[in-house]
N, C-alpha and C positions, 0 to 999 in steps of 0.2 A: 504494499499499499504506500502511496506517496501523497503528500500534501504540499501543494504549492500555493503561495499567496503572492500575487502581483497586484498591488494596490499602490502604485507609484507615489502619488502625492502624499497620501497618508503615512505611509511607511517612511518616506524621506523626512517628513516633519518629526516622526517618532525617533528615528535614528539620529537626527541632528541633536536631540537632547543627550543622547548617549555618546556623542562623538569625543573619543579620547584615543590616543595612538595605540593603547594596549587593550582596547575594548575587545573582548572574547579571545584575547591572545594567549592566555595561560590555561593549560589543561594538566591536572595532576596525573591522570592516566592510571589504569588498573595495573596491579602487580602481575607479573608473568604467571603466577601460580593461582590466580583466582579461578573459581569453578563457575563457568557460565552455564546457564540452562540452555541446552541445545534447542529447546522449543520456544525460547524467548530471546532472539537475537535482534534486538532493536538497534538500529544504526542510524546515524544522521550525517548530513552534509550541509554546511552553511557556507554560502558563497557571499562575500562582502565585496562590493564594488564601490570604490570611493569616487568622489567627484573629480579627482585628479587622474582617473582612469586606471588605478591600481586594483588588482583583484587578489583577494585572499580566500582560500578554501580551507575550512576547518572541518574535519570529520572524525568519527570515532563511535564508540558505543554509547547509546543513549541512557546513561546512568550517572550516578553522583561523581564518580571518578573519571568518567569518559567525556563529560561535557566541560566546557570552559568554566572556570570557577565563578565568573560573574554571570552565568546563564540564569540563575534564580532572579537576579535583579532584572534582567531583560524580560523574563517570563512574567514578573509581577507588573512591569510597566505595560506590557502588551495584552495582559489578560482581558482587561475591559475592552480593548479594541477589538480583539478576536471574538469575544463573546457575541458580538453583533452578528458574526458569521457562523455561529454554532460552537458547540463544545469541541474541544480538540485536545488530544493527548500531549501536544507540544507544551502545554502550559499546566499539565496535571503534575503536581509535586510528587504524588505517589510514584510516578514513573521516573521523573528526572532526579529524584532523590534516592532512587533504588541503588543499593550497594551490593556488589557481589562478595561472596565469602571466599576466604582462603581456606585450605585444609586446617583443621583444628580450631576453627572459629565457630561461635555459637551465636544464634539470633535470640536476643532477649527482648521482651516486650513489657512495657509498663502498662498495665491494664487497670482501668477504673470501672466502678459499678454504678456511679452516680456523677452527675455533672459537677465538676470542680471537687470531686471526692478524692480520697487517698487512692494511690496506685499500688499495685502488687506486681512483682516480677513473675513472669511466665517465660518459657522458652518454646520455640517452634522450629520446625524444619521447613515450613511453608514460606518460601521466598516471595510468594505472590501477595502475602498480607501486607497492608499498609497502615500508616497512622490514620486513625479515624474509623477503621473497619470494626464492625461488631463481630465478636468471636464467642464460641462456647468454650468454657473453662470449668475445671473442677475447683470447688471451693470448700474450705473447712476440713475438719478431721475426717468427715464422712465422704468427702469429695463429691458432694452434690453438684448438679449441673447449674451453672449461671451464665448469664450473658453479660459480657463486659465490652468496653471500648478500648481499643489500643491507642494510648496517648503518645507513646514514644517507642521507637525501635532502635536497638543498638546491636552492632555486630562487634563481638569482642573475642579475644582469645581466652584460653583456659585460665590464664594468670590474672586476668582483669574482669572476671565475671562480677556483676553487681550483687549477686546472691549465690550461695553455694550450689554447684551443679546438682549435688545429690539431694538438695532440699527444694529445688526448683520444679514446679509442676509444668507439665506440658499443655499447650493449647490444644483443645480437641479438634477445632476446625473453625472455619468461618460460620457465622450465624446466618441462616436463610430465613426470612420472614415467613415463608410457607411451611416452616417446620412446626409452627405452633399448633 
């Protein structure tokens, strides 16, 4: 699938606001040993043409480490503009903030059960989960089922886990409204 936007006058005005010599110039890049999901190979290419006739092409994997570090700033600025043309994954933080794991790393999620409530650490192997998703989790000593919201996701190695591995419960899966 490909998305192209050619809205010359509006985009030109938008980019004039962001005009700096190093705009979208720095990409952290993924480590060589990250484990990519073979079914989720999002890639991007951004072509920047300056008024001076210079062209710069930036491309890579569409995730937190593969995008330019100032991409979230660009996404926030153009979010309102693109919403006129329909929703698009280009500005979906759940996609551009996705981070791939390296061997030996764990996905920890801070889950809350009420708005502005306390959060609890859970682990998951489901890399498709995103902040804001509703999930089914075991709660309490009896591990009864509850529905919570993911407030934050961290990818950490075994030495930097926010809660001991042996005591961290696993997310059962995403909550589907039709499960009620």
